[in-house]
Backbone as ProteinMPNN parsed JSONL, in Angstrom:
{"seq_chain_A": "XXXXXXXXXXXXXXXXXXXXXXXXXXXXXXXXXXXXXXXXXXXXXXXXXXXXXXXXXXXXXXXXXXXXXXXXXXXXXXXXXXXXXXXXXXXXXXXXXXXXXXXXXXXXXXXXXX", "coords_chain_A": {"N_chain_A": [[93.921, 91.546, 105.832], [90.835, 92.231, 104.573], [88.731, 89.771, 103.92], [85.923, 89.533, 103.148], [85.19, 92.27, 101.925], [87.092, 91.522, 99.94], [86.014, 89.395, 98.312], [83.511, 90.472, 97.809], [84.391, 92.164, 95.969], [85.545, 90.487, 94.054], [83.329, 88.993, 93.083], [81.913, 91.106, 91.481], [83.418, 90.901, 89.099], [82.909, 88.368, 88.549], [84.605, 86.204, 89.584], [85.704, 83.438, 91.641], [87.141, 82.554, 94.421], [88.962, 79.865, 95.741], [89.22, 78.441, 99.305], [92.029, 77.793, 99.83], [93.41, 79.537, 98.05], [92.175, 82.359, 98.655], [93.489, 82.217, 101.207], [96.214, 82.205, 100.353], [96.585, 84.794, 98.96], [95.795, 86.333, 100.932], [98.042, 86.002, 102.748], [99.884, 86.767, 100.995], [99.522, 89.537, 100.78], [100.288, 90.363, 103.289], [102.699, 89.678, 103.508], [103.569, 91.153, 101.737], [103.145, 94.08, 102.86], [104.436, 93.658, 104.868], [107.14, 93.683, 104.315], [107.126, 95.937, 102.675], [107.409, 97.942, 104.531], [110.325, 97.708, 105.025], [111.64, 98.091, 102.291], [110.521, 99.875, 99.397], [108.238, 98.767, 97.68], [105.814, 99.182, 96.863], [103.375, 101.759, 96.271], [101.045, 101.576, 97.125], [99.29, 100.38, 99.611], [97.349, 100.191, 101.73], [94.344, 98.444, 102.735], [91.905, 97.851, 101.444], [92.611, 99.201, 99.03], [94.804, 97.678, 98.217], [93.532, 95.469, 97.751], [91.519, 96.194, 95.502], [93.171, 97.509, 93.545], [95.333, 96.273, 93.231], [94.961, 93.222, 93.339], [92.325, 92.665, 92.788], [92.289, 93.937, 90.085], [94.327, 92.442, 88.861], [93.24, 89.883, 88.635], [91.245, 90.332, 87.035], [91.757, 90.012, 84.273], [91.65, 87.332, 83.67], [90.052, 86.075, 81.929], [91.095, 86.145, 79.767], [93.149, 84.39, 79.656], [93.747, 81.491, 78.338], [94.358, 78.432, 77.427], [97.088, 78.228, 78.041], [100.261, 76.972, 79.165], [102.472, 78.149, 80.039], [103.419, 81.133, 81.541], [105.095, 84.393, 81.398], [105.797, 86.948, 83.318], [106.979, 90.059, 82.876], [108.943, 92.569, 83.999], [107.968, 92.458, 86.822], [107.706, 93.795, 89.341], [106.441, 94.178, 92.481], [105.217, 91.814, 92.101], [102.824, 92.128, 90.55], [101.166, 91.563, 87.713], [101.574, 89.038, 87.985], [101.719, 87.318, 90.566], [99.21, 87.176, 91.689], [97.794, 86.025, 89.824], [99.47, 83.536, 89.229], [98.404, 82.341, 91.813], [95.834, 81.79, 91.381], [95.853, 80.225, 89.12], [97.212, 77.56, 89.662], [98.141, 75.557, 88.078], [99.518, 76.337, 86.089], [102.629, 77.378, 84.738], [104.418, 79.98, 86.227], [106.63, 82.428, 85.322], [108.299, 85.275, 86.941], [109.593, 88.018, 86.043], [112.332, 90.474, 86.843], [114.055, 93.669, 87.249], [115.39, 94.545, 89.729], [116.91, 93.045, 91.819], [116.09, 93.069, 94.791], [113.435, 92.795, 94.529], [112.874, 90.559, 93.574], [114.053, 88.744, 95.701], [112.238, 89.46, 97.674], [109.869, 88.144, 96.135], [110.705, 85.72, 95.766], [110.641, 84.898, 98.892], [107.911, 85.008, 99.238], [106.888, 82.896, 97.756], [108.208, 81.015, 98.961], [106.89, 81.161, 101.322], [104.001, 80.593, 100.678]], "CA_chain_A": [[92.939, 91.943, 104.709], [88.929, 92.259, 104.531], [88.034, 88.945, 102.916], [84.59, 89.865, 102.92], [85.335, 92.892, 101.081], [87.571, 90.817, 98.807], [84.968, 88.124, 97.661], [82.487, 91.199, 97.113], [84.692, 92.999, 94.787], [85.543, 89.459, 93.047], [81.693, 88.627, 92.527], [81.669, 92.219, 90.635], [84.124, 90.356, 87.942], [82.57, 86.98, 88.249], [85.686, 85.538, 89.989], [85.484, 82.77, 92.797], [88.377, 81.727, 94.752], [88.899, 78.83, 96.816], [89.408, 78.849, 100.691], [93.192, 77.857, 99.824], [93.515, 81.008, 97.146], [91.914, 83.471, 99.723], [94.469, 82.305, 102.38], [97.467, 82.739, 99.926], [96.131, 85.922, 98.643], [95.973, 87.276, 102.224], [99.269, 85.769, 103.351], [101.208, 87.749, 100.117], [99.245, 90.76, 101.31], [100.559, 90.295, 104.671], [104.369, 89.919, 103.209], [103.938, 92.946, 100.734], [103.156, 95.059, 103.62], [105.822, 93.597, 106.176], [108.383, 94.001, 103.515], [107.221, 97.248, 101.923], [108.352, 98.814, 105.389], [111.921, 97.835, 104.728], [111.822, 98.697, 101.047], [109.836, 100.492, 98.706], [107.795, 97.822, 96.774], [104.371, 99.772, 96.144], [102.755, 102.622, 97.131], [99.849, 101.134, 97.612], [99.494, 99.033, 100.959], [96.099, 100.225, 102.327], [93.804, 96.975, 102.523], [91.033, 98.086, 100.328], [93.282, 100.085, 97.875], [95.401, 96.575, 97.709], [92.292, 94.286, 97.171], [90.807, 96.652, 94.271], [94.194, 98.077, 92.514], [96.547, 95.241, 92.817], [94.499, 91.767, 93.512], [91.24, 92.376, 91.509], [92.832, 94.342, 88.731], [95.103, 91.299, 88.191], [92.413, 88.853, 88.35], [89.935, 90.795, 86.082], [92.309, 89.477, 83.186], [91.632, 85.721, 83.619], [89.414, 85.601, 80.879], [92.155, 86.24, 78.606], [94.329, 83.233, 79.776], [92.865, 80.081, 77.991], [95.191, 77.044, 77.333], [98.138, 78.707, 78.631], [101.214, 76.127, 79.984], [103.691, 78.844, 80.817], [103.18, 82.367, 81.527], [106.206, 85.201, 82.005], [105.52, 88.493, 83.959], [108.105, 90.982, 82.806], [108.789, 93.701, 84.787], [106.857, 92.057, 87.76], [107.98, 94.766, 90.404], [106.336, 93.267, 93.397], [104.595, 90.297, 91.585], [101.656, 92.164, 89.937], [99.884, 90.657, 87.814], [102.083, 87.36, 87.982], [101.713, 86.488, 91.769], [97.811, 86.767, 92.002], [97.302, 84.955, 88.449], [99.723, 82.237, 89.636], [97.76, 81.759, 92.826], [94.728, 81.722, 90.777], [96.125, 79.267, 87.958], [98.189, 76.836, 90.026], [98.348, 74.273, 86.951], [100.232, 76.878, 85.202], [104.322, 77.769, 85.22], [104.773, 81.107, 85.769], [107.998, 83.117, 85.705], [108.218, 86.543, 87.445], [111.023, 88.562, 86.128], [112.136, 91.642, 87.103], [115.476, 93.882, 86.959], [115.934, 94.674, 90.72], [117.403, 91.887, 92.957], [115.475, 93.037, 96.259], [112.135, 92.424, 94.518], [112.987, 89.073, 93.486], [114.325, 88.021, 97.107], [110.903, 89.196, 98.26], [109.117, 87.168, 95.852], [111.028, 84.209, 96.441], [109.845, 84.766, 100.049], [106.541, 85.045, 99.155], [106.701, 81.739, 96.817], [108.53, 80.009, 99.956], [105.745, 81.147, 102.364], [102.878, 79.836, 100.033]], "C_chain_A": [[91.393, 91.57, 104.975], [88.555, 91.334, 103.688], [86.892, 89.133, 102.398], [84.426, 91.12, 101.774], [86.177, 92.464, 99.561], [86.706, 90.04, 97.88], [83.817, 89.012, 97.452], [83.0, 91.834, 95.769], [84.928, 91.669, 93.421], [84.282, 89.253, 92.588], [81.511, 89.769, 91.459], [82.181, 91.489, 89.099], [83.981, 89.009, 87.66], [83.752, 86.252, 88.565], [85.161, 84.925, 91.432], [86.687, 82.42, 93.028], [88.024, 80.594, 95.877], [89.502, 79.345, 98.079], [91.288, 78.828, 100.42], [93.853, 79.375, 99.047], [93.466, 82.109, 98.144], [93.288, 83.598, 100.756], [95.877, 82.502, 101.527], [97.596, 84.026, 99.704], [96.818, 86.9, 99.802], [97.552, 87.171, 103.074], [100.392, 86.452, 102.297], [100.874, 89.012, 100.564], [100.177, 91.17, 102.494], [102.234, 90.484, 104.697], [104.718, 91.263, 102.637], [103.881, 93.818, 101.745], [104.242, 95.206, 104.664], [106.964, 94.482, 105.424], [108.475, 95.369, 102.836], [107.464, 98.444, 103.197], [109.838, 98.887, 105.353], [112.232, 98.268, 103.602], [110.623, 98.895, 100.231], [109.301, 99.418, 97.431], [106.354, 97.979, 96.041], [104.219, 100.899, 96.868], [101.717, 102.422, 97.591], [99.669, 99.954, 98.682], [98.456, 99.177, 101.934], [95.098, 98.812, 102.018], [92.933, 97.05, 101.421], [91.635, 98.526, 98.848], [94.05, 98.404, 97.121], [94.35, 95.726, 96.82], [91.944, 94.824, 95.744], [92.192, 96.824, 93.143], [94.911, 96.997, 92.34], [95.508, 93.667, 92.677], [93.434, 91.626, 92.391], [91.409, 92.913, 89.932], [93.591, 93.168, 87.951], [94.707, 90.277, 87.77], [91.271, 89.243, 87.423], [90.564, 90.345, 84.228], [92.203, 88.144, 82.746], [90.857, 85.576, 82.723], [90.168, 85.629, 79.508], [93.111, 84.893, 78.541], [93.173, 81.954, 79.535], [93.728, 78.759, 78.193], [96.758, 77.315, 77.503], [99.094, 77.421, 79.451], [101.975, 76.869, 80.816], [103.396, 80.564, 80.47], [104.362, 83.43, 81.637], [105.405, 86.468, 82.625], [106.766, 89.214, 83.84], [107.966, 92.188, 83.266], [107.893, 93.759, 85.978], [106.6, 93.043, 88.934], [107.517, 93.918, 91.362], [105.279, 91.914, 93.418], [103.371, 90.705, 90.826], [101.884, 92.119, 88.495], [100.357, 89.232, 88.268], [101.712, 86.57, 89.162], [100.275, 85.819, 91.91], [97.289, 85.856, 90.602], [98.112, 83.448, 88.842], [98.96, 81.588, 90.757], [96.379, 81.618, 92.251], [94.918, 80.217, 89.665], [97.401, 78.046, 88.705], [98.929, 75.695, 89.203], [99.116, 75.092, 85.733], [101.38, 77.467, 85.502], [104.085, 79.124, 84.987], [106.117, 81.778, 86.321], [108.096, 84.798, 85.828], [109.659, 87.236, 87.141], [110.968, 90.131, 86.212], [113.838, 92.202, 87.213], [116.311, 94.194, 88.38], [116.254, 93.57, 91.5], [116.486, 91.8, 94.423], [114.127, 92.511, 95.813], [112.177, 90.917, 94.192], [113.247, 88.279, 94.649], [112.577, 88.343, 97.68], [109.756, 88.542, 97.629], [109.42, 85.599, 95.649], [110.539, 83.855, 97.891], [108.429, 84.375, 100.002], [106.316, 83.462, 98.347], [106.929, 80.765, 98.229], [107.15, 79.793, 101.088], [104.279, 80.51, 102.046], [102.967, 78.317, 99.849]], "O_chain_A": [[91.016, 90.581, 105.602], [88.031, 91.727, 102.646], [86.737, 88.928, 101.194], [83.637, 90.983, 100.839], [85.963, 92.925, 98.441], [86.822, 90.172, 96.662], [82.91, 88.431, 96.855], [82.326, 92.007, 94.754], [84.613, 91.801, 92.238], [84.214, 89.391, 91.366], [80.913, 89.396, 90.45], [81.45, 91.523, 88.109], [84.642, 88.423, 86.803], [84.034, 85.481, 87.647], [84.45, 85.548, 92.22], [87.407, 81.997, 92.123], [87.058, 80.529, 96.638], [90.155, 80.388, 98.119], [91.889, 79.829, 100.808], [94.685, 80.105, 99.588], [94.475, 82.731, 98.477], [93.928, 84.612, 101.032], [96.75, 83.049, 102.201], [98.603, 84.583, 100.141], [97.736, 87.72, 99.787], [98.047, 88.03, 103.804], [101.556, 86.656, 102.643], [101.829, 89.754, 100.797], [100.73, 92.269, 102.541], [102.9, 91.132, 105.505], [105.603, 92.092, 102.85], [104.794, 94.63, 101.596], [104.772, 96.199, 105.164], [107.494, 95.54, 105.763], [109.532, 95.896, 102.486], [107.665, 99.628, 102.927], [110.488, 99.903, 105.596], [113.236, 98.98, 103.639], [109.701, 98.09, 100.362], [109.927, 99.318, 96.376], [105.862, 97.332, 95.117], [104.792, 101.093, 97.94], [101.342, 103.095, 98.551], [99.925, 98.77, 98.467], [98.485, 98.46, 102.934], [95.266, 98.226, 100.948], [93.166, 96.344, 100.44], [91.15, 98.204, 97.764], [93.918, 98.038, 95.953], [94.363, 95.436, 95.624], [92.043, 94.036, 94.804], [92.165, 96.288, 92.035], [95.17, 96.707, 91.172], [95.551, 93.149, 91.561], [93.471, 90.867, 91.422], [90.867, 92.478, 88.916], [93.514, 92.967, 86.739], [95.247, 89.619, 86.88], [90.418, 88.411, 87.113], [89.857, 90.4, 83.222], [92.581, 87.783, 81.631], [90.9, 84.363, 82.515], [89.793, 85.179, 78.425], [93.679, 84.484, 77.528], [92.198, 81.597, 80.196], [93.636, 78.144, 79.255], [97.564, 76.509, 77.037], [98.525, 76.918, 80.42], [102.226, 76.575, 81.984], [103.21, 81.055, 79.356], [104.861, 82.927, 82.643], [104.301, 86.767, 82.17], [107.635, 89.004, 84.687], [106.98, 92.879, 83.008], [107.187, 94.734, 86.24], [105.488, 93.137, 89.453], [108.026, 92.798, 91.325], [104.772, 91.278, 94.342], [102.729, 89.76, 90.369], [102.888, 92.699, 88.08], [99.618, 88.421, 88.827], [101.413, 85.381, 89.044], [100.009, 84.636, 92.122], [96.343, 85.07, 90.654], [97.506, 82.379, 88.776], [98.83, 80.364, 90.73], [95.67, 81.129, 93.131], [94.062, 79.336, 89.584], [98.436, 77.826, 88.077], [99.957, 75.094, 89.515], [99.292, 74.597, 84.62], [101.371, 78.149, 86.527], [103.663, 79.559, 83.916], [106.556, 81.683, 87.467], [107.964, 85.498, 84.824], [110.66, 87.056, 87.834], [110.055, 90.876, 85.858], [114.762, 91.389, 87.256], [117.541, 94.158, 88.402], [115.169, 93.16, 91.914], [116.238, 90.755, 95.025], [113.565, 91.77, 96.619], [111.34, 90.176, 94.708], [112.737, 87.16, 94.705], [111.847, 87.418, 98.037], [108.739, 88.326, 98.289], [108.675, 84.638, 95.452], [110.093, 82.735, 98.14], [107.921, 83.496, 100.697], [105.205, 82.991, 98.59], [106.088, 79.937, 98.582], [106.617, 78.767, 101.511], [103.539, 80.03, 102.906], [102.04, 77.704, 99.319]]}, "name": "protein", "num_of_chains": 1, "seq": "XXXXXXXXXXXXXXXXXXXXXXXXXXXXXXXXXXXXXXXXXXXXXXXXXXXXXXXXXXXXXXXXXXXXXXXXXXXXXXXXXXXXXXXXXXXXXXXXXXXXXXXXXXXXXXXXXX"}
């Protein structure tokens, strides 16, 4: 994942990530692309497209999250927006809910790797 492009896009929405958050999102991207070859998680897998249409779009709503202690992402699919938000807000307990077990297995792998 092109971190420079990612950082440029995040600056447009006034979001700054720590090195750990950047590394976690990069690892998430790598796992997403790897697993997407085995099962259809998302149609969007190109580097810049994932940055803008998945990560930046998810993080764009951070201004709406104030004093929450728990958040549930119903119908999370491949983990959007829940996983990027959980990486951004490690102090908040996130629950990612989906009806397909294969997606939940993928997300469990992401959590284990991060």
